[in-house]
C-alpha positions as CSV (number, residue, x, y, z in Angstrom):
1,M,-54.0,-84.8,47.8
2,R,-52.5,-85.7,44.5
3,R,-54.8,-85.1,41.6
4,L,-56.4,-88.2,40.1
5,V,-55.1,-89.5,36.8
6,L,-57.4,-88.1,34.1
7,I,-57.3,-89.8,30.8
8,G,-59.3,-88.0,28.1
9,I,-59.3,-90.0,24.9
10,L,-57.2,-93.2,24.9
11,V,-56.3,-95.1,21.8
12,I,-56.4,-98.7,22.8
13,A,-54.2,-101.1,20.8
14,G,-53.4,-104.7,21.5
15,A,-49.9,-104.7,19.9
16,A,-46.7,-103.3,21.4
17,G,-45.1,-100.4,19.7
18,I,-48.1,-98.0,19.6
19,V,-47.1,-94.4,19.4
20,A,-48.7,-91.7,21.5
21,R,-48.4,-88.2,20.1
22,Q,-48.6,-84.8,21.8
23,P,-51.4,-82.6,20.4
24,A,-50.5,-80.9,17.2
25,S,-50.4,-77.5,18.9
26,G,-47.2,-78.5,20.7
27,P,-43.9,-79.9,19.6
28,L,-44.0,-83.5,18.4
29,Q,-43.0,-85.9,21.0
30,T,-43.6,-89.6,21.0
31,A,-43.7,-92.6,23.4
32,E,-43.1,-96.1,22.3
33,L,-44.0,-99.3,24.1
34,V,-41.7,-102.3,23.9
35,K,-42.7,-105.7,25.2
36,V,-39.9,-107.4,27.2
37,K,-41.9,-110.2,28.9
38,D,-45.6,-111.1,28.9
39,N,-46.2,-108.8,31.9
40,L,-43.2,-106.4,31.7
41,F,-43.0,-103.5,29.2
42,V,-40.7,-100.6,28.6
43,V,-42.1,-97.2,27.7
44,K,-39.4,-95.3,25.8
45,G,-39.1,-91.5,25.1
46,G,-39.4,-88.5,27.3
47,G,-36.4,-89.1,29.5
48,G,-35.4,-92.4,31.2
49,N,-36.8,-95.8,30.3
50,T,-40.0,-96.4,32.2
51,A,-40.8,-100.1,33.1
52,A,-44.4,-101.2,33.5
53,F,-44.8,-104.4,35.5
54,V,-48.4,-105.7,35.3
55,T,-49.4,-107.6,38.4
56,S,-52.6,-109.2,39.5
57,T,-53.7,-106.1,41.4
58,G,-52.2,-103.3,39.3
59,V,-49.3,-101.8,37.5
60,V,-45.9,-101.0,39.0
61,L,-44.0,-98.2,37.2
62,V,-40.3,-97.8,37.5
63,D,-39.6,-94.1,36.9
64,T,-41.9,-91.5,35.4
65,K,-39.8,-89.6,32.8
66,L,-39.8,-85.8,32.4
67,A,-42.6,-83.5,33.6
68,G,-45.7,-83.7,31.4
69,W,-45.2,-87.3,30.3
70,G,-47.7,-88.9,32.7
71,E,-50.5,-89.2,30.2
72,R,-48.3,-90.5,27.5
73,I,-47.0,-93.1,29.8
74,M,-50.6,-94.1,30.6
75,Q,-51.6,-94.2,27.0
76,Q,-49.0,-96.9,26.5
77,V,-49.9,-98.8,29.6
78,R,-53.6,-98.7,28.7
79,S,-52.7,-100.3,25.3
80,V,-51.9,-103.5,27.2
81,T,-54.0,-103.5,30.4
82,D,-56.9,-101.7,32.1
83,K,-55.4,-102.2,35.6
84,P,-54.5,-99.0,37.5
85,V,-51.1,-97.9,38.5
86,T,-50.6,-98.8,42.1
87,M,-46.9,-98.1,42.7
88,I,-44.1,-96.0,41.4
89,I,-40.5,-96.9,42.1
90,N,-38.0,-94.0,41.5
91,T,-34.5,-95.2,40.8
92,H,-32.9,-91.9,41.6
93,T,-33.6,-88.2,41.9
94,H,-33.2,-86.7,38.4
95,G,-36.0,-84.9,36.7
96,D,-36.1,-87.2,33.6
97,H,-36.9,-90.1,36.0
98,V,-39.2,-88.5,38.6
99,G,-40.7,-85.6,36.5
100,S,-44.2,-87.0,36.1
101,N,-44.8,-88.4,39.7
102,D,-47.3,-85.6,40.1
103,F,-49.6,-87.0,37.4
104,F,-50.6,-90.0,39.5
105,A,-53.2,-90.4,42.2
106,A,-52.7,-90.1,46.0
107,S,-53.4,-93.9,46.3
108,V,-50.2,-94.6,44.2
109,E,-47.4,-95.5,46.6
110,V,-44.0,-94.0,45.7
111,V,-40.9,-96.0,46.8
112,A,-37.3,-94.9,46.6
113,H,-34.0,-95.1,48.4
114,A,-33.8,-92.8,51.5
115,N,-31.0,-90.7,49.9
116,T,-33.1,-90.3,46.8
117,K,-35.9,-88.9,48.8
118,T,-33.5,-86.5,50.5
119,N,-32.2,-85.4,47.1
120,M,-35.7,-85.0,45.7
121,V,-36.7,-82.7,48.6
122,K,-34.2,-80.2,47.3
123,M,-35.8,-80.1,43.9
124,P,-38.1,-77.2,43.0
125,A,-40.5,-79.7,41.4
126,F,-41.3,-81.0,44.9
127,A,-41.5,-77.7,46.8
128,G,-44.6,-76.6,48.6
129,D,-47.7,-78.5,47.7
130,K,-45.7,-80.7,45.4
131,A,-44.1,-82.3,48.4
132,Q,-47.0,-84.8,48.4
133,F,-45.4,-86.4,45.3
134,L,-42.2,-87.3,47.1
135,P,-41.6,-91.0,48.1
136,D,-44.0,-92.4,50.7
137,R,-41.7,-95.3,51.5
138,T,-37.9,-95.5,51.6
139,Y,-35.2,-98.1,52.3
140,T,-31.5,-98.2,52.9
141,D,-29.9,-101.4,51.5
142,R,-32.6,-103.8,50.3
143,L,-36.3,-103.9,50.2
144,T,-38.7,-106.7,49.0
145,L,-42.1,-105.8,47.6
146,G,-44.8,-108.4,46.8
147,S,-44.3,-112.1,46.7
148,G,-44.2,-115.1,44.5
149,A,-44.0,-114.4,40.8
150,E,-44.8,-110.8,41.5
151,R,-42.0,-110.2,43.9
152,I,-39.8,-107.1,43.3
153,E,-36.5,-106.6,45.0
154,L,-34.9,-103.2,45.4
155,H,-31.1,-103.0,45.9
156,H,-28.7,-100.2,46.8
157,F,-25.0,-101.0,46.7
158,G,-23.4,-97.6,47.3
159,R,-22.5,-94.3,45.6
160,G,-22.3,-94.1,41.8
161,H,-24.4,-92.0,39.6
162,T,-25.9,-90.5,42.8
163,D,-25.9,-91.6,46.4
164,G,-29.3,-93.1,46.2
165,D,-29.3,-95.3,43.1
166,T,-31.7,-98.3,43.1
167,I,-31.5,-101.4,41.0
168,V,-35.0,-102.9,40.6
169,V,-35.0,-106.7,40.2
170,F,-37.9,-108.8,38.9
171,P,-36.7,-112.3,40.1
172,A,-39.4,-114.4,38.3
173,L,-38.6,-112.7,35.0
174,R,-34.8,-112.7,35.6
175,L,-34.7,-109.0,34.7
176,A,-33.3,-105.9,36.4
177,H,-33.9,-102.2,35.8
178,T,-30.8,-100.2,36.7
179,G,-31.9,-96.6,36.2
180,D,-28.9,-94.4,35.4
181,L,-26.5,-96.3,37.6
182,F,-26.1,-98.1,34.2
183,A,-27.6,-95.8,31.6
184,G,-25.9,-97.4,28.6
185,L,-22.5,-98.3,27.2
186,G,-20.4,-95.2,27.9
187,T,-19.1,-92.9,30.5
188,P,-21.8,-92.3,33.1
189,L,-23.0,-89.0,34.5
190,I,-21.4,-88.6,38.0
191,D,-23.7,-86.2,39.8
192,T,-21.5,-85.1,42.7
193,N,-24.1,-82.6,43.8
194,N,-26.4,-85.5,44.6
195,G,-23.7,-87.7,46.2
196,G,-22.4,-89.4,43.1
197,S,-18.8,-90.6,43.1
198,G,-16.4,-91.6,40.3
199,V,-14.1,-93.2,42.8
200,A,-16.8,-95.3,44.5
201,Y,-18.6,-96.1,41.2
202,P,-16.6,-99.2,40.1
203,E,-16.8,-100.8,43.6
204,T,-20.5,-100.2,43.7
205,L,-21.0,-101.9,40.3
206,K,-18.8,-104.8,41.4
207,K,-20.9,-105.3,44.5
208,A,-24.0,-105.2,42.4
209,A,-22.7,-107.7,39.9
210,A,-21.8,-110.1,42.8
211,G,-24.8,-109.4,44.9
212,I,-27.5,-109.8,42.3
213,T,-28.0,-113.3,41.0
214,G,-30.4,-115.1,38.7
215,V,-30.7,-112.1,36.3
216,D,-30.3,-112.6,32.5
217,A,-31.1,-109.2,31.1
218,V,-31.1,-105.6,32.1
219,I,-33.1,-102.5,31.3
220,P,-30.6,-99.6,31.3
221,G,-31.7,-96.1,32.1
222,H,-31.5,-94.8,28.5
223,A,-30.7,-97.7,26.2
224,E,-32.1,-100.9,24.8
225,V,-32.5,-104.0,26.9
226,M,-29.2,-105.8,27.1
227,P,-27.8,-109.1,28.5
228,W,-26.8,-108.9,32.2
229,A,-23.2,-109.5,31.1
230,K,-23.1,-106.0,29.7
231,F,-23.8,-104.6,33.2
232,V,-20.9,-106.6,34.5
233,E,-18.7,-105.3,31.6
234,F,-19.8,-101.8,32.4
235,G,-18.4,-102.2,35.9
236,E,-15.1,-103.4,34.4
237,F,-15.1,-100.3,32.1
238,N,-15.5,-97.9,35.1
239,A,-12.8,-99.8,37.0
240,A,-10.4,-99.4,34.0
241,L,-11.2,-95.7,33.8
242,L,-10.6,-95.1,37.5
243,S,-7.3,-97.0,37.2
244,A,-6.2,-94.9,34.3
245,V,-7.0,-91.7,36.1
246,Q,-5.2,-92.8,39.2
247,Q,-2.1,-93.5,37.1
248,A,-2.4,-90.1,35.4
249,I,-2.4,-88.4,38.8
250,K,0.7,-90.3,39.8
251,D,2.3,-89.2,36.5
252,G,1.5,-85.6,37.4
253,K,-0.8,-85.0,34.4
254,T,-3.6,-82.4,34.4
255,P,-7.2,-83.7,34.1
256,E,-7.2,-82.4,30.5
257,A,-4.1,-84.3,29.6
258,A,-5.3,-87.4,31.4
259,F,-8.4,-87.5,29.3
260,A,-6.7,-86.5,26.0
261,E,-4.2,-89.4,26.5
262,L,-6.7,-91.9,27.9
263,K,-6.2,-95.4,26.7
264,L,-8.6,-98.2,27.7
265,P,-8.6,-101.9,26.8
266,E,-9.7,-102.7,23.3
267,K,-12.9,-104.5,24.6
268,F,-14.3,-101.0,25.4
269,K,-13.7,-99.5,22.0
270,D,-17.4,-99.1,21.3
271,Y,-18.1,-97.3,24.5
272,Q,-19.2,-93.7,24.2
273,I,-16.9,-91.3,26.2
274,A,-18.7,-88.0,25.6
275,R,-18.8,-87.4,29.3
276,G,-15.2,-88.6,29.7
277,Q,-13.6,-85.2,30.6
278,G,-16.3,-84.6,33.2
279,N,-15.7,-88.0,34.7
280,V,-11.9,-87.5,34.8
281,T,-12.3,-84.1,36.4
282,A,-14.7,-85.4,39.0
283,I,-12.3,-88.3,39.9
284,Y,-9.4,-85.8,40.1
285,G,-11.5,-83.6,42.5
286,E,-12.3,-86.6,44.7
287,L,-8.7,-88.0,44.9
288,K,-7.1,-84.6,45.4
289,K,-9.1,-83.9,48.5
């Protein structure tokens, strides 16, 4: 049985942007609430962006940040509603997105892609008694939750960041949460240990851009809310990167030379490429097999 959510002293505030601080005895860490729509908020800090969708019956959370951030998530949620958390959607397996699943009650349903559950099973954080915090419900390609204005659609289009990435769509709000399939404007982390693929990544993003309609804005895994067009552009960026690496292989370059001499279209000049060498090396590894 998952332990019940215990909230000691809550500071209730009506305005977005309230900051929840860790006790003075520990390192200073903060959570910030950003209002996106009247009933959709983003809790920043402590790992990946957590979305809080307030419905008529409760709150649906998308991702739960690092371990130990459950109460800080709830402090932010309680600043805008007294409704309980009734569902958690995990976009993928990483600890900065699933780390506080164990804070929430047994009545809270956890939903994720089937491959994400398989990957989470391998994590020490879900070993032994902690297995009760794994997803209760899984899907393969698409899953619809709720109805009407509170409908949520889950989509999986293939391998990318991992092999279980979920895009969460709120149709009535014309918004999507992409987890780390689109973490921000830059080279993504390709987690090959959990099924990620630099070769498949651009095609997965292309399928998502074509398959998801009626969305105007996106909540990335680790960045500010952006227009949906930036997600589409991110797919083009990854396609250009893959194409450049494929050409470098044809030219007989090493992965190191391929990255050092990498030239992408000017439209991507503001993209961060800190993980670029890792991406190039991962793509080399896939294509050389």
